[in-house]
C-alpha positions as CSV (number, residue, x, y, z in Angstrom):
1,X,-37.6,-94.0,-101.9
2,X,-38.0,-91.7,-99.0
3,X,-37.9,-88.6,-101.1
4,X,-34.4,-87.7,-100.1
5,X,-31.8,-88.0,-102.8
6,X,-28.4,-89.5,-101.8
7,X,-25.3,-89.4,-104.0
8,X,-23.7,-92.8,-104.0
9,X,-20.4,-93.8,-105.5
10,X,-19.8,-97.6,-105.7
11,X,-17.9,-99.9,-108.1
12,X,-20.1,-101.0,-111.0
13,X,-20.1,-104.6,-109.7
14,X,-21.6,-103.5,-106.4
15,X,-24.2,-101.2,-108.0
16,X,-25.6,-104.0,-110.2
17,X,-28.9,-104.3,-108.3
18,X,-29.5,-100.6,-107.9
19,X,-32.7,-99.3,-109.5
20,X,-31.3,-96.6,-111.7
21,X,-34.7,-95.7,-113.1
22,X,-35.5,-94.2,-109.6
23,X,-32.3,-92.1,-109.5
24,X,-32.4,-88.3,-109.6
25,X,-31.2,-87.0,-113.0
26,X,-27.7,-85.5,-112.9
27,X,-29.0,-82.5,-114.9
28,X,-32.3,-81.2,-116.1
29,X,-33.8,-81.3,-119.5
30,X,-33.5,-78.4,-122.0
31,X,-36.9,-77.0,-123.1
32,X,-35.7,-74.0,-125.1
33,X,-38.1,-72.8,-127.7
34,X,-36.5,-73.0,-131.1
35,X,-33.8,-75.3,-129.9
36,X,-32.4,-77.9,-132.3
37,X,-33.3,-80.8,-130.1
38,X,-36.7,-82.4,-129.7
39,X,-37.4,-82.6,-126.0
40,X,-40.4,-84.1,-124.4
41,X,-41.9,-86.9,-122.2
42,X,-42.8,-90.4,-123.2
43,X,-45.2,-92.4,-121.0
44,X,-43.6,-95.8,-120.6
45,X,-46.3,-98.4,-119.8
46,X,-43.7,-100.8,-118.5
47,X,-42.4,-98.2,-116.0
48,X,-45.8,-96.7,-115.2
49,X,-44.2,-93.3,-115.4
50,X,-43.1,-90.6,-117.9
51,X,-39.5,-90.6,-119.0
52,X,-37.8,-87.5,-120.4
53,X,-36.0,-87.4,-123.8
54,X,-34.1,-84.8,-125.7
55,X,-34.1,-86.0,-129.2
56,X,-36.1,-88.1,-131.7
57,X,-33.5,-90.8,-131.4
58,X,-33.9,-91.0,-127.6
59,X,-37.7,-91.0,-128.0
60,X,-37.5,-93.9,-130.5
61,X,-35.2,-95.9,-128.3
62,X,-37.6,-95.4,-125.3
63,X,-40.4,-96.8,-127.4
64,X,-38.4,-99.8,-128.4
65,X,-37.2,-100.4,-124.8
66,X,-40.8,-100.0,-123.5
67,X,-42.0,-102.8,-125.8
68,X,-39.1,-105.2,-125.2
69,X,-40.2,-107.9,-122.6
70,X,-36.5,-108.5,-121.7
71,X,-36.0,-104.9,-120.4
72,X,-36.2,-104.6,-116.6
73,X,-36.2,-100.8,-116.4
74,X,-35.5,-97.6,-118.3
75,X,-33.7,-94.5,-116.9
76,X,-33.2,-91.2,-118.5
77,X,-29.9,-89.4,-117.8
78,X,-29.8,-90.5,-114.2
79,X,-26.2,-91.2,-113.4
80,X,-22.6,-90.8,-114.3
81,X,-20.3,-93.8,-114.8
82,X,-16.7,-93.1,-114.0
C-alpha cells in the first residue's frame, strides 16, 4: 500500500479479493494496566508481521490460524461488516 488509508464501502461479494490483513484497524487496542483483558502482540510467521489481540481467546485463535496451512491471511479488528 502507498501508506495512505482509504475508507472503502463495497458489497461483500465485490470485496472478496481485498487483503483485509493490510487494512487499518477501525479502533486501537486497549493497553490499560490492571484491565480485565489480556492485550498483546503475536508474531504470525505466516503473515511475517505482528498481530494484535485483546484476550487469551483471541491469542489462542491467532496461534491456531497461523499454523493452519489453509488460512490465506489473518487480520485483527480491521473492518466493519454492515
